[in-house]
N, C-alpha and C positions, 0 to 999 in steps of 0.2 A: 567845685561840686563837679563840674564836667569830667575832669580827670578821674574822680571817683567812679563817674558812670561808666566811663571807658575800662576801669581796671575790673568793676564788676561784670561788664559784658564778656570782656576776655577771660575770665575766670569761670564763667558760666559755660563758654563756649569750649575751653579746655578741660574742665572737669570731668565730661563722658570718657574723653580721650585717655585720661589717666585711670579711669575706673576699667575701661576696656584692657588697657596694657596691663594692669594688675591682673584682671581675671585671665589673660592669655598667656601669663608668664609663669615658668616653673618656680617652685620653692625648694629652697635647702631644707631638707627634712631628715630626721633622725628619730631614735626612740626617746624614752624618758630617762636613761640612763646619762649619768655624764659622756661627754663626747670627746674627753681628752686622753684617753687612753686605749687599751686594746679591747673594748667592748664590740660584741658581735649580734647584729641583728639583720632580721630578713624583713623584706618590705613584699607586699603583693597590691596589684590594683587590676580589678576585673573591665573588661570593656566588650562590647559587641564588635566582632569583625564585620569588616564590609561583605556586602552579598556578592561582590564580585571577586573577592579574596585576591585583590589586589596587594602588592607589595607596599610595607608603609616605612616610614622613617623614624628610628628610634635614636632621639639624641641623649647621651648621658655625660654628666661631669660628676665625678667623685671627688671627694676633698679628703686627704687622710684617711683614705679605706680601702681595701681591695674588695672589689664586687666580683661575683659571679652572676651573669644575666641569664634569666630562665624565660622560656614561653612556653607555657602550659606541661611546666614541669620537667621540659626539656634544656639541657644547657645550651646557651648561644654562644656565648664568650666569656671571658674573664679580664677584666679591667684592673690594671694594678695600680697601687697607691702613685700620685705624681704624675700620671700619664694624661695627656691634654682631654679636653671635651672629645667624646666619640661619637660619631655616625654610624647606626647599623642599619641595613635594610633588611626587615624582617618581613615575612609573610604569615600573617595569622590564618585561622581557620575561619569559617563562617560562623556566626552565633557568638556565645561566651568564649572568651579567653582570659587566662589570667597571665599577667608578666610579673615575675618575681625576681627579686634581687637578694642574694645573701652577701651581707657586707661584713668584714672585719676591720674594725677601726685599728690606727696605727697612733704613734704620738702626734696629738694636734688634734684640731676641733674636726672630728668626723663629721661629714654631711654627703648627702646625694641629691642631685637633681637630674629632673627627666622629662622629656618630651616626647610623647608619641604620638608623631602628625599623621592624621586619617582626614580624608575628605568626608563630610565637611566640619568635622571635631578634633580636637586634640585632647590627650589623656595627658595631663601635667602632675608632675609631683607637688602634693601638697597635702593638706589634713584629711582628704578623701583617702590617701593610701593608708593601708593597713600595716602594722609593725609590730613584730614579736621580738623579745629578746632571748638571745640563743646563749646557753649554757655551756656550751662545746661545739666542735664540729659536727656538721651532719654529712651523711653521705647522698642522700637523696632528698628531693623535694617532699616526696610524700611522708616522710618521717614529720612533717609540719602539719599533718591532717589534723592532729587534736591538740595543736598549739592554741595560745591565748592571744588572739589579734587585738589590737586597739588602735584609734587613729594616731597617725603618725603626727609629731611637733615639727611644726614649722620654724626655722632660724631666719627667716625673711626672704623675700620674693629675688629671683636672680636678676641680675641687670640683663636689659634686653639685648645689649650689644654684646655680652657673651654668649649665649644660645643662638643668635641669629648669625654670628659671623663663622662658626665652625665650619671648616673646609673652604672659607672664602679665599680666594687669591689676595696677596697682600698687595697693596697700592704702592705704586713705583717708589713713592716718597717714604713708605715705611719698609721696602726692601734693602734689608740690612747686608744682603751677600751680593750685590752688585759689584761690589769691587773683586770677589773671587771669581764671578764669571765674565770680568772684563780681562782678568790677568789670565785666564783659561784659553783665551781668544788670541790665535797668533797675530802679532802685529797690533793688538790691541793695550792701550795704557790708561784707557778714559772709561769711566762708568756709564751707564745708561743717562741721557740727558732727562732732566725733569721735565 
């Protein structure tokens, strides 16, 4: 009985942490169409820019898709398929902003995950993002003005380790390039000590 009480107490203490993590984690999203081909979609999320118009960080992971990233209709960058997750520093304007992504799927399960970190909030990819299916290429974001938008479909939350470690330096035990650096140093034949 006592161990059951300990288990229940631990569960009650850990449950809010699990909810917080899920609420603070980006989702893999896409449209309603099958994700295993060359379908194209556009995503949008609106947010309020900070009053001090500070630069904010946008983290993006695209799986099996090519994505053009836009802020208020202007292209910021293009992220190719199979590229590692990307951190962008962007400067939204005060007031309402629209973050847009035009994504073209390639062979495989296409999906997008994003996190725009602003103080004190974050804009996370999830079903609050809007998606529209594209029938062909578009030249300008304004062509989507009359598009039919629907909530994005979530394909699950992203591992916290994936989005929190982008840009982090590797631990010495994870650094598989030690041998190369050691061989490049004159007189050295040993890797860095652990």
